[in-house]
C-alpha positions in Angstrom: -22.9 57.1 -23.6 -23.8 53.5 -22.4 -27.4 54.0 -23.5 -26.5 55.2 -27.0 -24.0 52.3 -27.4 -26.7 49.8 -26.3 -29.3 51.4 -28.6 -27.2 51.5 -31.8 -25.6 48.0 -31.2 -29.0 46.4 -30.4 -27.5 44.6 -27.4 -28.4 45.2 -23.8 -26.0 47.1 -21.7 -26.1 44.5 -18.9 -26.8 41.0 -20.3 -26.8 39.4 -16.8 -29.4 41.8 -15.5 -31.5 41.3 -18.6 -31.3 37.5 -18.1 -32.3 37.8 -14.4 -35.3 40.0 -15.4 -36.4 37.4 -18.0 -35.9 34.5 -15.6 -38.1 36.3 -13.0 -40.8 37.0 -15.6 -40.8 33.4 -16.8 -40.8 32.1 -13.2 -43.9 34.1 -12.4 -45.6 33.0 -15.6 -44.9 29.3 -14.8 -45.9 29.7 -11.1 -49.2 31.5 -11.7 -50.1 29.2 -14.6 -49.5 26.3 -12.3 -51.8 27.8 -9.6 -54.6 28.3 -12.2 -54.1 24.8 -13.5 -54.3 23.4 -10.0 -57.6 25.3 -9.3 -59.0 23.9 -12.6 -58.1 20.4 -11.7 -55.4 20.1 -14.4 -52.9 18.5 -12.1 -50.6 17.2 -14.9 -50.2 20.7 -16.3 -49.8 22.2 -12.8 -46.9 19.8 -12.0 -45.2 20.8 -15.3 -45.6 24.5 -14.6 -44.4 24.3 -11.0 -41.5 22.1 -11.9 -40.4 24.6 -14.6 -40.8 27.5 -12.2 -38.6 25.8 -9.6 -35.9 25.2 -12.2 -35.7 29.0 -12.4 -36.0 29.8 -8.7 -36.1 27.8 -5.4 -39.3 29.4 -4.2 -40.7 27.9 -0.9 -44.3 28.8 -1.8 -44.1 27.1 -5.2 -42.6 24.1 -3.6 -45.6 23.9 -1.2 -48.0 24.1 -4.2 -46.2 21.3 -6.0 -46.2 19.2 -2.8 -50.0 19.7 -2.6 -50.4 18.5 -6.2 -48.2 15.5 -5.6 -50.4 14.5 -2.6 -53.6 15.1 -4.7 -52.3 12.7 -7.4 -51.0 10.2 -4.8 -47.4 10.7 -5.8 -46.4 10.4 -2.2 -42.7 9.6 -2.5 -42.3 12.7 -4.7 -44.2 14.8 -2.1 -42.1 13.4 0.7 -38.8 14.3 -1.1 -40.0 17.8 -1.9 -41.2 18.4 1.7 -37.8 17.3 3.0 -36.2 19.8 0.6 -38.5 22.5 2.0 -37.4 21.7 5.5 -33.8 22.3 4.4 -34.9 25.7 3.2 -37.0 26.6 6.3 -36.2 24.4 9.2 -38.7 26.0 11.6 -41.9 25.9 9.5 -44.4 23.9 11.5 -46.9 23.4 8.7 -44.3 21.6 6.6 -43.6 19.0 9.3 -47.3 18.5 9.8 -47.8 17.9 6.0 -44.8 15.5 6.0 -46.3 13.6 8.9 -49.5 13.1 7.0 -47.6 11.9 3.9 -45.6 9.5 6.0 -48.9 8.2 7.5 -50.3 7.5 3.9 -47.0 5.7 3.2 -47.4 3.7 6.4 -44.0 4.9 7.6 -45.0 5.5 11.2 -41.5 6.0 12.7 -40.9 8.8 10.1 -44.3 10.2 10.9 -43.6 10.3 14.6 -40.2 12.1 13.9 -41.9 14.8 11.8 -44.7 15.3 14.4 -42.1 15.5 17.3 -40.2 18.1 15.3 -43.4 20.1 14.9 -44.0 19.9 18.7 -40.4 21.0 19.4 -41.1 24.2 17.4 -44.7 24.7 18.6 -45.5 22.8 21.8 -49.1 24.0 21.9 -50.0 22.7 18.5 -52.9 20.3 19.0 -52.6 18.9 15.5 -48.9 17.9 16.0 -49.8 16.0 19.2 -52.7 14.3 17.4 -50.4 13.2 14.5 -47.9 11.9 17.0 -50.7 9.9 18.7 -51.7 8.6 15.3 -48.1 7.5 14.6 -48.0 5.8 18.0 -51.2 4.0 17.1 -49.7 2.9 13.8 -46.7 1.4 15.8 -49.0 -0.4 18.2 -48.1 1.8 21.2 -51.5 2.3 22.8 -50.4 4.0 25.9 -48.3 6.7 24.2 -51.1 7.0 21.6 -53.6 7.8 24.4 -51.1 10.2 26.1 -50.6 12.4 23.0 -54.2 12.3 22.0 -55.1 13.5 25.5 -52.6 16.3 25.1 -54.3 17.3 21.8 -57.7 17.2 23.5 -56.5 19.4 26.4 -55.3 21.9 23.8 -58.5 21.7 21.7 -61.5 20.4 23.6 -63.7 19.9 20.5 -61.0 17.9 18.6 -63.4 15.3 17.3 -60.8 13.2 15.4 -58.5 13.0 18.5 -61.4 12.0 20.7 -62.5 9.3 18.3 -59.0 7.8 18.0 -58.6 7.9 21.8 -62.0 6.1 22.1 -60.8 3.5 19.6 -57.6 3.0 21.5 -59.4 2.8 24.9 -61.9 0.3 23.5 -59.0 -1.8 22.1 -57.7 -2.0 25.7 -61.3 -2.9 26.9 -61.6 0.4 28.8 -65.1 0.8 27.6 -66.3 3.3 30.2 -63.6 5.8 29.3 -64.1 5.2 25.6 -67.9 5.8 25.9 -67.1 9.2 27.6 -65.2 10.3 24.5 -68.0 9.0 22.2 -70.7 10.8 24.1 -68.6 14.0 24.0 -68.5 13.7 20.2 -72.2 12.9 19.9 -73.0 15.9 22.0 -71.3 18.1 19.4 -72.8 16.1 16.5 -75.4 13.4 17.2 -75.1 12.1 13.6 -71.4 11.4 13.7 -71.3 8.1 11.9 -67.9 6.9 13.1 -68.8 7.6 16.8 -72.2 5.8 16.4 -70.4 2.7 14.8 -67.9 2.6 17.6 -70.6 3.0 20.2 -72.4 0.0 18.6 -69.2 -2.1 18.7 -68.7 -1.3 22.4 -72.4 -2.2 23.1 -71.9 -5.4 21.2 -68.7 -6.3 23.2 -70.7 -5.7 26.4 -73.5 -8.0 25.3 -76.0 -5.3 24.3 -76.9 -6.7 20.9 -80.1 -4.7 20.6 -78.3 -1.4 21.4 -75.6 -2.3 18.8 -78.2 -3.1 16.2 -79.9 0.2 16.8 -76.7 2.1 16.3 -75.7 0.2 13.2 -79.2 0.6 11.7 -79.2 4.3 12.5 -76.0 4.7 10.6 -77.3 2.9 7.5 -80.4 5.1 7.6 -78.3 8.3 7.9 -76.0 7.2 5.1 -77.0 4.3 2.9 -73.5 4.4 1.4 -71.7 3.8 4.7 -70.3 0.4 4.0 -69.0 -0.2 7.6 -72.5 0.2 8.9 -73.8 -2.5 6.6 -70.9 -4.8 7.5 -71.3 -4.4 11.3 -75.0 -4.9 11.1 -74.8 -7.9 8.8 -72.1 -9.5 10.9 -74.2 -9.0 14.0 -77.1 -10.8 12.3 -74.8 -13.7 11.2 -73.6 -14.0 14.8 -77.2 -14.2 16.0 -78.0 -16.8 13.3 -80.4 -14.3 11.6 -79.2 -15.5 8.3 -82.2 -14.4 6.2 -82.0 -10.9 7.6 -78.2 -10.8 6.9 -78.6 -12.0 3.3 -81.4 -9.4 2.7 -79.2 -6.7 4.2 -76.3 -7.5 2.0 -78.6 -7.7 -1.0 -79.5 -4.1 -0.3 -75.8 -3.1 0.2 -74.8 -4.7 -3.1 -77.7 -3.0 -4.9 -76.3 0.3 -3.7 -72.8 -0.6 -4.5 -72.2 -3.5 -6.9 -68.4 -3.4 -6.2 -68.8 -3.8 -2.5 -66.3 -6.6 -2.1 -66.8 -7.4 1.6 -70.6 -7.5 1.2 -70.1 -10.4 -1.3 -67.8 -12.1 1.2 -70.3 -11.8 4.1 -73.3 -12.6 2.0 -71.6 -15.7 0.8 -70.8 -16.7 4.4 -74.4 -16.2 5.4 -75.6 -18.2 2.4 -73.2 -21.1 3.2 -74.4 -21.2 6.8 -78.0 -21.1 5.5 -77.3 -24.2 3.3 -77.0 -22.4 0.0 -73.7 -23.7 -1.2 -74.3 -22.7 -4.9 -75.2 -19.1 -3.9 -72.1 -18.9 -1.6 -69.9 -20.1 -4.4 -71.3 -17.4 -6.7 -70.6 -14.7 -4.2 -67.1 -16.1 -3.6 -66.4 -15.9 -7.4 -67.6 -12.4 -7.5 -65.5 -11.4 -4.5 -62.4 -12.9 -6.2 -63.2 -11.1 -9.5 -63.4 -7.8 -7.7 -60.4 -8.5 -5.5 -57.8 -10.7 -7.3 -55.3 -10.3 -4.4 -57.8 -12.2 -2.2 -57.5 -15.1 -4.7 -53.7 -15.1 -4.4 -54.0 -15.2 -0.6 -56.6 -18.0 -0.8 -54.4 -20.0 -3.1 -51.5 -19.6 -0.8 -53.6 -20.8 2.2 -54.7 -23.7 0.1 -51.2 -24.7 -0.9 -50.0 -24.5 2.8 -52.7 -26.9 4.1 -51.4 -30.3 5.3 -51.9 -32.8 2.5 -53.4 -30.1 0.3 -56.6 -30.0 2.4 -59.0 -27.4 1.0 -60.0 -24.5 3.3 -63.1 -22.5 2.4 -62.3 -18.8 1.5 -65.3 -17.8 3.5 -63.5 -19.0 6.6 -65.9 -21.8 7.3 
């Protein structure tokens, strides 16, 4: 009887059930359209789709997709809020805490990063990434000893954890424990003898120990491996300036700027080398270009100028 009544009246027998069915259908349409848009790089449309889907259903998986897109588009506060909501839904999902820790790192909120990493460890003690992120948070807070302790735990859990070894080497070098730092660097280079970050750090340690030739070899090797590695050019050029090889430094920064005309620090260092070499006009031109590319530096410079006793001018190149 109910079927015939529904049929002749044109109304569903159970409106609530019909609404739920339509909501589920629309939820799935929004969710999968969002997933397709994300794969195609249409992040704006993906956000709209996932947001509409979540209005219909609090789906953990959809939340995770939306959080990914927020991170992709650098909407970090939105990502953080959503990840915190996800934790309320599933309090023991390790991956959510790890993602939250990474977002807090990008926001430079190191206490919150540490808290998220510690929660992940409490759920999964043997998670190497959680210990690494806690070490990274300790590093951000200037706690070198705890940083090394947690990075060591990460390395014990995962011996080939390159990122953890590199950060531990940096922390050890900062504490002038160069021998121990070099052990980590050599372990990284054993796995990959072209690891640019490890080569640069090895060069820095050699430079600190007075081995300028060894440092130059490492920095040069990096610029040959990757002509777009800006740090390699900076370290090598700064080494040349320290050795009073000003012509070589200027030529090196000429090359770096040819490769990347927006390389702000290269203009700064080239200007410094030119000034030391007696080319005040060239130094001024580089200073102007640096300020054009980085207006914030101009504000900082003006502040320094205004704070000088008697309005005495200080050169932006630090000379």
